[in-house]
C-alpha positions as CSV (number, residue, x, y, z in Angstrom):
1,X,21.8,-17.9,-15.3
2,X,23.2,-15.5,-12.5
3,X,23.6,-12.7,-14.9
4,X,19.8,-12.9,-15.7
5,X,18.7,-12.6,-12.1
6,X,21.0,-9.8,-11.5
7,X,19.8,-7.8,-14.4
8,X,16.6,-6.7,-12.6
9,X,18.6,-5.2,-9.8
10,X,20.2,-2.6,-11.9
11,X,19.9,1.0,-11.1
12,X,16.2,2.3,-10.9
13,X,15.0,5.0,-13.0
14,X,14.4,8.6,-11.7
15,X,10.5,8.2,-12.5
16,X,10.3,5.1,-10.4
17,X,12.1,6.8,-7.6
18,X,9.9,9.8,-7.9
19,X,6.9,7.6,-7.9
20,X,7.8,5.9,-4.7
21,X,8.3,9.3,-3.2
22,X,4.9,10.5,-4.2
23,X,3.2,7.4,-2.8
24,X,5.1,8.0,0.6
25,X,4.3,11.8,0.7
26,X,0.7,11.4,-0.5
27,X,0.1,8.6,1.9
28,X,1.7,10.5,5.0
29,X,0.2,13.9,4.3
30,X,-3.0,12.7,3.0
31,X,-2.8,14.4,-0.3
32,X,-5.5,13.0,-2.9
33,X,-7.7,11.7,-0.3
34,X,-11.3,12.9,0.4
35,X,-11.7,14.7,3.5
36,X,-13.1,12.4,6.4
37,X,-16.4,13.6,7.5
38,X,-16.5,15.0,10.8
39,X,-19.4,16.1,13.3
40,X,-19.7,20.0,13.9
41,X,-19.1,22.9,11.9
42,X,-17.3,22.1,8.4
43,X,-16.6,25.4,6.5
44,X,-14.8,23.9,3.6
45,X,-16.5,21.8,0.8
46,X,-15.1,18.5,-0.4
47,X,-12.4,18.8,-3.2
48,X,-13.4,17.5,-6.7
49,X,-11.8,14.5,-8.1
50,X,-10.3,16.7,-10.8
51,X,-8.8,18.7,-7.9
52,X,-7.3,15.5,-6.4
53,X,-5.8,14.6,-9.8
54,X,-4.2,18.0,-10.0
55,X,-2.6,17.8,-6.7
56,X,-1.2,14.5,-7.5
57,X,0.3,15.6,-10.6
58,X,1.7,18.5,-9.1
59,X,3.2,16.5,-6.3
60,X,4.7,14.1,-8.8
61,X,6.4,16.7,-10.7
62,X,8.1,18.3,-7.4
63,X,9.1,14.7,-6.6
64,X,10.6,14.1,-9.8
65,X,12.4,17.5,-9.6
66,X,13.9,16.5,-6.2
67,X,15.1,13.3,-7.4
68,X,16.7,14.8,-10.5
69,X,18.3,17.3,-8.1
70,X,16.4,20.4,-9.4
71,X,16.4,23.4,-7.2
72,X,13.0,24.6,-5.5
73,X,13.4,28.1,-6.8
74,X,13.0,26.5,-10.3
75,X,9.8,24.6,-9.5
76,X,7.4,27.4,-10.6
């Protein structure tokens, strides 16, 4: 029975780690969130939902490359 309980404690996949990293970075930096309304002059318009998705997918790709040990120079 102990072997069954320890099976779920195995090594995590790179994709899972990259997803956790994405959640942390996006939450900390506010990536993918709509801009908060503010008083006064606002020169920029709010990004569209498609732009939010694109930002998050790009960030996930960067997180996955970082977890896999890819160099930032090869990111583009």
